[in-house]
C-alpha positions in Angstrom: -106.3 84.0 -109.0 -104.1 86.1 -106.8 -104.7 89.8 -107.1 -101.5 91.8 -107.5 -102.1 93.9 -104.3 -102.1 90.6 -102.3 -99.2 89.0 -104.1 -96.6 89.6 -101.5 -98.8 88.3 -98.7 -99.6 85.2 -100.8 -96.0 84.5 -101.2 -95.4 84.7 -97.5 -98.4 82.4 -96.9 -97.2 79.9 -99.5 -93.8 79.9 -97.9 -95.3 79.3 -94.4 -97.5 76.5 -95.7 -94.8 74.8 -97.8 -92.6 74.2 -94.7 -94.9 71.5 -93.1 -95.8 70.1 -96.5 -92.2 69.6 -97.5 -91.4 68.3 -94.1 -94.0 65.6 -94.3 -93.7 64.8 -98.0 -90.0 65.0 -98.5 -88.0 61.7 -98.7 -87.5 60.2 -95.3 -84.0 60.0 -93.8 -82.7 56.4 -94.0 -81.7 55.5 -90.5 -78.7 53.3 -90.1 -77.5 51.4 -87.1 -75.4 53.6 -84.8 -72.1 52.2 -83.7 -70.9 52.8 -80.2 -68.7 55.8 -79.6 -69.4 59.4 -80.8 -66.6 59.4 -83.3 -68.0 56.3 -85.1 -71.6 57.4 -85.0 -73.2 57.2 -88.4 -75.8 59.9 -88.7 -78.9 59.4 -90.9 -78.9 60.6 -94.4 -81.6 61.7 -96.8 -81.8 59.4 -99.8 -81.5 61.2 -103.1 -84.1 59.5 -105.2 -83.2 61.6 -108.3 -86.9 61.9 -108.9 -87.4 65.3 -110.4 -91.1 64.4 -111.1 -92.0 64.0 -107.5 -90.4 67.4 -106.6 -92.2 69.0 -109.5 -95.5 67.5 -108.5 -95.0 68.7 -104.9 -94.3 72.2 -106.2 -97.5 72.1 -108.2 -99.5 70.8 -105.2 -98.1 73.5 -102.8 -99.0 76.2 -105.3 -102.5 74.8 -105.8 -103.3 74.3 -102.1 -101.8 77.6 -101.1 -104.0 79.4 -103.6 -107.1 77.4 -102.7 -106.7 78.4 -99.0 -105.4 81.9 -99.4 -108.1 83.1 -101.8 -110.7 82.0 -99.4 -109.3 83.7 -96.3 -111.0 86.9 -95.0 -110.0 89.9 -97.1 -108.4 91.7 -94.1 -106.3 88.6 -93.4 -105.1 88.5 -97.0 -104.0 92.1 -96.8 -102.7 92.1 -93.3 -99.6 94.2 -92.6 -97.7 96.1 -90.0 -99.3 99.3 -91.3 -102.8 97.8 -91.2 -102.7 97.0 -87.5 -101.5 100.5 -86.4 -104.4 102.1 -84.4 -106.7 99.2 -85.2 -107.1 97.3 -81.9 -110.0 95.1 -83.1 -107.9 93.9 -86.0 -105.1 93.1 -83.6 -107.4 91.2 -81.3 -109.1 89.2 -84.1 -105.8 87.9 -85.3 -103.9 87.5 -82.0 -101.6 84.5 -82.2 -101.6 81.6 -81.7 -104.8 81.6 -83.8 -107.1 79.1 -82.0 -110.7 78.5 -81.0 -113.5 80.6 -82.3 -111.1 82.9 -84.1 -109.6 80.0 -86.0 -113.0 78.5 -86.8 -114.2 81.8 -88.3 -111.1 81.9 -90.6 -111.5 78.3 -91.7 -115.2 78.2 -92.2 -115.2 79.6 -95.7 -112.6 77.1 -97.0 -114.0 74.8 -99.7 -114.2 71.1 -99.2 -111.4 70.7 -101.8 -108.9 71.8 -99.2 -109.7 69.0 -96.8 -110.0 66.5 -99.7 -106.6 67.5 -101.1 -104.8 67.4 -97.8 -106.4 64.0 -97.0 -105.4 62.5 -100.3 -101.8 63.4 -99.6 -102.1 61.8 -96.1 -101.5 65.2 -94.5 -104.8 64.8 -92.5 -105.9 61.6 -90.9 -109.4 63.0 -90.5 -111.2 66.2 -91.7 -111.4 67.3 -88.1 -107.6 67.6 -88.1 -107.7 70.7 -90.4 -107.6 73.3 -87.5 -104.6 71.6 -85.9 -102.8 71.5 -89.2 -103.5 75.1 -90.3 -103.3 76.9 -86.9 -99.5 77.0 -86.8 -99.3 77.9 -90.5 -101.7 80.8 -90.1 -100.0 81.9 -86.8 -96.6 82.1 -88.5 -98.1 83.9 -91.5 -99.8 86.5 -89.2 -96.6 87.0 -87.2 -94.6 87.5 -90.3 -96.9 90.0 -92.0 -97.4 92.2 -89.0 -93.8 92.2 -87.8 -92.3 95.7 -87.9 -89.7 96.6 -90.6 -86.4 95.0 -89.6 -83.9 97.2 -87.8 -81.2 98.2 -90.2 -78.2 96.0 -89.4 -75.3 96.6 -91.7 -73.5 93.4 -90.9 -76.6 91.4 -91.9 -77.8 93.4 -94.9 -74.3 93.6 -96.4 -73.9 89.9 -96.4 -77.4 88.9 -97.6 -77.2 86.7 -100.7 -79.7 86.4 -103.5 -80.7 82.9 -102.5 -80.7 80.4 -99.7 -77.1 79.5 -98.7 -78.0 75.8 -98.5 -80.3 75.0 -101.4 -79.5 78.1 -103.5 -83.1 78.6 -104.4 -84.0 82.2 -105.2 -87.3 84.1 -105.2 -88.0 82.8 -101.7 -88.3 84.7 -98.5 -85.1 84.3 -96.5 -84.7 84.0 -92.8 -81.5 84.4 -90.9 -80.3 81.3 -89.0 -78.1 82.0 -86.0 -75.2 79.7 -86.5 -74.7 79.8 -82.8 -78.2 79.5 -81.4 -79.1 82.4 -79.1 -80.4 80.1 -76.4 -76.9 79.0 -75.6 -74.8 82.1 -76.2 -73.8 82.3 -72.6 -72.9 78.6 -72.4 -70.9 78.9 -75.7 -68.8 81.7 -74.3 -68.4 80.2 -70.8 -67.2 76.9 -72.1 -64.9 78.5 -74.7 -66.6 77.2 -77.8 -66.7 80.7 -79.3 -65.6 84.2 -78.5 -68.3 86.7 -77.7 -67.8 88.6 -81.0 -68.7 85.5 -82.9 -72.1 85.0 -81.4 -74.1 86.9 -83.9 -72.9 85.1 -87.0 -75.9 84.2 -89.2 -76.6 82.3 -92.4 -79.4 83.3 -94.8 -81.7 80.3 -95.3 -85.1 79.7 -96.8 -87.7 78.6 -94.2 -87.5 75.0 -95.3 -83.7 74.7 -94.9 -83.8 76.6 -91.7 -86.3 74.1 -90.3 -84.2 71.2 -91.6 -81.1 72.5 -89.7 -82.9 72.5 -86.4 -84.2 69.0 -87.1 -80.9 67.3 -87.6 -79.1 68.7 -84.6 -79.6 70.1 -81.1 -78.8 73.7 -80.4 -75.6 72.5 -78.6 -74.5 70.4 -81.6 -75.2 73.4 -83.9 -73.0 75.6 -81.8 -70.2 73.1 -81.3 -70.1 71.3 -84.6 -72.2 73.1 -87.3 -71.4 76.8 -86.8 -70.8 77.7 -90.4 -72.4 77.0 -93.8 -69.3 75.1 -94.8 -69.6 72.7 -91.8 -73.3 72.2 -92.4 -72.6 71.3 -96.1 -70.0 68.8 -95.0 -72.8 66.6 -93.7 -74.1 64.1 -96.2 -77.7 64.5 -95.1 -77.6 68.3 -95.6 -76.2 67.9 -99.1 -78.8 65.2 -100.0 -81.5 67.5 -98.6 -80.3 70.4 -100.6 -80.2 68.4 -103.8 -83.8 67.3 -103.3 -85.4 70.5 -102.0 -83.9 72.7 -104.7 -86.1 70.9 -107.2 -89.2 72.2 -105.3 -89.6 75.7 -106.7 -92.0 78.1 -108.1 -91.7 80.2 -111.2 -90.8 83.8 -110.7 -93.7 86.1 -111.2 
């Protein structure tokens, strides 16, 4: 049972955990033979199985395993926040990211055997000893998210923020902003005339899972040159198929 005071942090943790779970358990892209020539290239698409049951089962599993892990984390980790780390150097040191080694072992030690058994039964762990490698990035992202300072007020971003993900349309999920022109190649995009400088900070509001998917299907250069708007992203069949599937993976609003 999640106590109300920890509800917000639990939802952040569930979101962080659901990303690798959905990534590994979602329908695999069906690869097709690529024809020569960029214009004729056939990109992989995600098969739409139309199976609402599998998506519902995945939703239930994510909720179950997130609660099983979160409720057994140290109390100070469950209630971690930007305010909590102010003037508390030992707390900052204990949860420095990436969370590895003895620090990670101390966090994972209280977890019940049911966590390993459940992850193994879904083929998410090849061996129980893989648990630290699986949970380290999840916990590191969770920590970084919960202790991040309040976002700087940016009118151009807050004014355009939708109520749900702009790809899958799911609501009641934390949204991240996806730079439609990746920051790593801003200079290149301007130098080569792909975009004007004023266009560089255009963003889309995406759930963590759709954000991850966008970066899986294209390189930063491809995103900047070919997929620099939500409309262009949704023209791709694999993105539409993904959106149809992942929108079935949802949790009830509290």
